[in-house]
C-alpha positions in Angstrom: -23.3 -39.0 -48.9 -23.0 -36.2 -47.1 -21.4 -33.3 -48.6 -19.4 -31.1 -46.1 -19.1 -27.6 -46.7 -16.0 -25.8 -47.8 -14.3 -23.6 -45.6 -11.9 -20.7 -46.8 -8.8 -19.8 -44.8 -8.4 -16.0 -43.6 -8.1 -14.3 -40.7 -11.0 -13.1 -38.3 -12.2 -9.6 -37.8 -11.1 -9.9 -33.8 -11.5 -6.9 -31.9 -8.4 -6.5 -28.8 -10.6 -3.5 -27.0 -11.3 -6.0 -24.1 -12.3 -2.8 -22.2 -15.5 -2.5 -24.3 -16.3 -6.7 -24.3 -15.5 -7.5 -20.5 -18.2 -5.2 -19.1 -20.4 -7.0 -21.4 -19.5 -10.4 -20.3 -19.1 -9.9 -16.8 -21.2 -10.0 -14.0 -22.2 -6.6 -11.7 -22.0 -5.6 -8.5 -26.3 -6.1 -8.0 -26.1 -9.1 -9.9 -23.1 -10.9 -7.5 -24.0 -9.7 -4.1 -27.1 -7.8 -2.0 -28.5 -8.2 1.8 -25.0 -6.3 3.0 -24.9 -6.1 6.8 -22.6 -4.9 9.5 -23.0 -5.6 12.8 -26.5 -6.5 11.8 -27.0 -3.0 10.4 -28.2 -3.1 6.7 -26.6 -1.3 4.2 -26.4 -0.8 0.7 -23.8 -3.6 -1.1 -22.6 -2.1 -4.3 -22.4 1.6 -2.7 -19.3 0.3 -0.8 -17.7 -2.8 -2.4 -16.3 -0.9 -5.1 -14.6 -2.6 -8.3 -11.2 -2.9 -8.4 -9.0 -4.6 -11.4 -6.9 -7.6 -10.4 -5.2 -10.4 -11.9 -8.5 -12.4 -11.1 -10.4 -10.0 -12.6 -12.4 -7.3 -11.4 -13.1 -7.9 -7.7 -15.2 -5.9 -5.2 -14.0 -4.7 -2.4 -15.0 -2.9 0.8 -12.7 -0.2 2.9 -9.6 -0.4 -0.1 -7.1 2.6 -0.1 -7.5 1.5 -4.0 -10.9 2.7 -4.8 -12.1 6.1 -4.1 -16.0 7.0 -3.2 -16.8 9.9 -5.3 -20.1 10.3 -2.9 -19.9 10.0 0.6 -17.7 8.8 3.5 -16.7 4.6 3.1 -18.4 2.4 5.7 -16.8 2.9 9.0 -16.0 -1.1 9.9 -14.8 -0.3 13.7 -14.1 -3.1 15.9 -13.4 -2.2 20.0 -14.0 -2.9 23.7 -17.4 -0.6 23.2 -19.0 -2.0 19.7 -17.4 -5.4 20.2 -16.2 -7.6 17.3 -17.3 -6.7 13.9 -19.3 -9.1 12.0 -20.0 -9.1 7.9 -22.9 -10.6 6.6 -24.3 -11.1 2.1 -26.1 -12.9 0.3 -24.1 -14.2 -3.0 -26.3 -14.6 -5.9 -23.6 -16.5 -8.2 -20.5 -18.6 -7.7 -17.7 -16.4 -5.6 -14.1 -16.5 -4.6 -14.1 -15.0 -1.5 -10.4 -12.9 -0.3 -9.7 -11.1 3.4 -6.4 -9.0 3.1 -5.9 -5.6 4.5 -6.9 -1.7 2.8 -3.8 -1.8 0.9 -3.0 -5.2 0.0 -4.7 -6.7 -3.4 -6.0 -10.0 -4.7 -3.6 -11.7 -6.6 -2.3 -15.1 -7.7 0.2 -15.7 -4.6 -2.6 -14.5 -2.1 -2.4 -17.2 1.0 -4.0 -19.9 0.4 -5.4 -20.3 4.3 -7.2 -16.2 3.4 -9.0 -17.1 0.0 -12.2 -19.3 -0.4 -14.6 -20.7 -2.9 -17.9 -20.1 -2.1 -20.3 -22.6 -4.5 -24.5 -22.3 -4.3 -26.8 -23.0 -1.7 -24.3 -23.1 1.0 -24.1 -21.4 4.3 -20.1 -19.8 4.2 -19.0 -18.6 7.9 -15.3 -17.2 9.0 -13.6 -16.4 12.2 -11.0 -14.1 11.9 -8.5 -12.7 14.3 -6.1 -9.7 13.4 -2.4 -8.9 14.8 -2.1 -5.2 14.1 0.8 -3.6 14.2 1.9 0.0 14.9 4.2 2.1 14.2 6.9 4.8 15.7 6.1 8.9 14.1 9.9 8.7 13.8 9.8 5.6 11.3 9.4 7.4 8.6 12.6 9.5 9.0 14.1 6.2 8.3 15.4 4.9 5.1 13.5 2.4 3.3 16.2 -0.1 2.8 17.2 0.4 6.8 13.1 -0.4 7.7 12.8 -2.8 5.4 9.5 -1.6 4.5 7.5 1.2 2.6 4.4 2.8 3.7 1.4 3.1 1.2 2.3 6.7 0.2 5.6 5.6 -0.8 4.8 4.2 -4.2 7.4 3.4 -6.5 4.9 1.5 -8.7 3.6 1.8 -12.1 0.3 -0.4 -12.1 -1.3 0.8 -9.1 -0.8 4.3 -7.0 -0.7 2.6 -3.2 1.8 0.4 -2.1 1.6 -3.0 -0.4 3.7 -6.8 -0.7 1.1 -7.6 -3.5 0.9 -4.7 -5.6 4.7 -4.5 -5.9 4.6 -9.0 -6.9 1.5 -7.6 -9.7 3.4 -4.7 -10.8 6.5 -7.7 -11.2 5.1 -10.3 -12.9 3.7 -6.7 -15.7 6.9 -5.6 -16.0 8.3 -9.7 -16.9 5.4 -9.7 -19.2 6.4 -6.8 -20.9 10.1 -7.8 -21.7 9.4 -11.4 -22.9 6.0 -10.3 -24.9 6.2 -6.9 -25.5 3.1 -6.0 -24.5 1.5 -5.9 -20.7 -2.5 -7.8 -21.0 -5.4 -5.3 -19.9 -5.7 -6.2 -17.1 -2.0 -5.2 -15.8 -1.7 -1.8 -17.8 1.5 -0.2 -17.4 1.3 3.5 -18.8 2.7 4.1 -21.9 3.2 0.9 -23.1 1.0 -1.4 -25.9 -1.2 -3.6 -24.8 -1.4 -7.6 -25.6 -3.4 -8.5 -28.5 -4.0 -12.4 -29.4 -0.7 -13.1 -30.2 0.4 -11.3 -26.6 -2.1 -13.1 -24.3 -0.5 -16.5 -26.0 3.0 -15.5 -25.4 1.6 -15.1 -21.8 -0.2 -18.4 -21.8 2.6 -20.0 -22.8 5.0 -19.0 -20.1 2.5 -18.4 -18.0 4.9 -21.3 -15.3 7.0 -18.5 -15.4 5.3 -15.8 -14.6 3.1 -17.6 -11.7 5.7 -18.8 -10.2 8.0 -17.0 -7.3 11.4 -17.3 -5.9 15.2 -16.0 -4.7 18.0 -15.6 -6.5 19.4 -18.7 -5.1 16.7 -21.0 -6.0 17.1 -23.3 -9.5 13.9 -23.3 -10.8 11.2 -21.5 -13.3 9.8 -18.6 -11.5 10.2 -14.4 -10.9 12.5 -13.0 -8.9 11.1 -10.1 -7.0 12.8 -7.8 -4.6 9.3 -7.0 -3.2 9.2 -5.3 1.0 6.2 -5.7 2.7 4.2 -2.7 4.0 4.8 -1.0 7.7 1.2 -1.2 8.2 -0.1 -4.7 7.2 -1.3 -6.3 9.6 -1.5 -10.2 9.9 -4.5 -12.3 9.9 -5.4 -15.8 11.1 -8.6 -17.9 10.2 -9.8 -19.6 13.1 -12.4 -21.7 11.8 -14.1 -22.0 8.6 -18.1 -23.4 8.4 -19.4 -24.7 5.1 -22.8 -25.8 4.9 -25.8 -26.7 2.6 -28.8 -24.2 3.0 -31.4 -25.5 6.0 -34.9 -25.9 4.1 -36.3 -23.1 6.3 -33.2 -20.9 4.8 -34.5 -22.1 0.9 -37.8 -21.6 1.5 -37.1 -17.5 2.6 -37.7 -17.1 -0.6 -38.4 -20.0 -3.8 -36.7 -17.8 -6.8 -33.5 -17.2 -4.7 -33.6 -20.4 -2.7 -29.9 -21.4 -4.5 -27.8 -18.2 -2.9 -25.2 -18.8 -0.6 -25.0 -16.5 3.1 -21.8 -15.5 4.4 -21.0 -14.3 7.8 -16.9 -12.7 8.1 -16.5 -12.3 12.1 -13.8 -11.4 14.1 -13.5 -14.3 16.6 -12.5 -11.7 19.6 -11.0 -8.2 19.8 -7.4 -7.7 19.0 -5.2 -8.7 22.2 -1.5 -8.4 21.2 -0.5 -5.9 19.1 3.0 -5.6 16.7 5.6 -2.4 17.3 7.9 -1.3 15.3 10.2 1.1 17.6 13.2 3.4 15.9 16.3 2.5 18.5 18.1 5.7 17.3 17.1 8.6 15.2 18.7 11.4 14.0 18.6 13.5 17.0 20.0 10.5 19.1 23.1 10.5 16.9 23.4 14.2 17.3 23.4 13.9 21.7 25.3 10.8 21.6 28.4 13.2 18.8 27.7 15.9 21.1 28.6 13.9 24.2 31.7 12.1 23.0 33.0 15.5 21.9 32.3 16.9 25.2 33.7 13.9 27.3 37.0 13.4 25.6 37.9 17.8 24.0 35.6 19.4 26.5 33.7 20.8 23.4 29.8 21.4 23.7 27.8 22.4 21.0 27.7 26.4 22.1 31.5 26.2 21.8 31.0 24.8 18.0 28.5 27.7 17.2 31.6 29.9 19.0 34.0 29.0 16.5 31.9 29.1 13.2 31.4 32.6 14.7 34.8 33.6 15.2 36.3 32.5 11.7 32.8 33.4 9.9 32.0 36.6 11.3 34.9 38.6 13.0 37.3 37.6 10.0 35.2 38.7 7.4 34.2 42.2 8.8 32.6 44.2 6.1 34.9 47.2 5.2 32.5 49.8 5.8 32.2 48.7 9.6 36.3 48.5 9.8 36.5 52.3 8.0 33.9 53.5 10.7 36.0 52.0 13.4 38.9 53.6 12.5 37.2 57.3 11.9 36.1 57.1 15.5 39.3 56.7 16.8 41.2 59.4 15.0 38.0 61.6 16.1 39.5 61.2 19.7 41.4 64.8 20.7 45.4 64.0 21.8 46.0 64.7 25.0 48.3 67.6 25.5 51.1 68.5 27.4 49.9 69.2 31.2 53.0 72.2 31.4 51.1 74.1 28.6 47.6 74.4 30.8 46.6 77.7 30.6 45.2 77.5 34.6 48.5 76.8 35.6 50.9 79.6 35.1 
């Protein structure tokens, strides 16, 4: 017979400093992607793909409003009639999840299925998409947010991120729900001034994950969160037109024996946009003033000049300073009275 060792019960000395543990486990940018090209022009991948903490972990995003490049400008990924549709190509050294989204948007749990892809080792991946841009009237910012039903990225009211977008609002809503139900927020969704979840807190979030992951409206009787998030005013619409996934050819594998399991990815704009959505302000504040003035002039014969004259009459003429009144009286008293014409000397 074989004796089994006796295990004593006790508490494990587990650290909760996840910010120290995660960098040791997760791959860095240079170990994940490389050989980046924009319109066949090479650029340094990790100088442009900058890390952002999301619900899906640390994501490396190019040209995001949530990242700040300290040394130099961000990559100008411009598509126009002169340069043609843009094309981004790079190599993935590991299996990755690929997301496409607007500059203010973020990858999140409820990301649209048609805008996220999983690319395994040794594949050639090509995706073509079309974009429908949104143009806003310059007067749109003067309209109340509830009336226009959208927010600009700088009109931020969130606690988790500094730039507003619909996805960032959903993530913020989920973090507040986790704080309310589990009395903490996970390390990847920190709300300033709130406790970070330990082992028990993460267990609570996992236990209620079905509620946190699903979204619903007020009139639906099912598990999920009700997040009153409005869309971004500048977020364009993306439509994936085609997706091709094939194993690497023998020639591509023989280019480098050490990297034969890499994946080659190409993300290209199929054609330049030929359609654009525009938000127009039907009536601005100036239009309101003009309409009121026209109505008063039509029915009462009153103009803007008449209103100014009325205000001037009641404010200035009825509230004259005492010194001005006294001065006018003194000037009146300074005039000599007219003498009797019979007493003039030259008439005698």
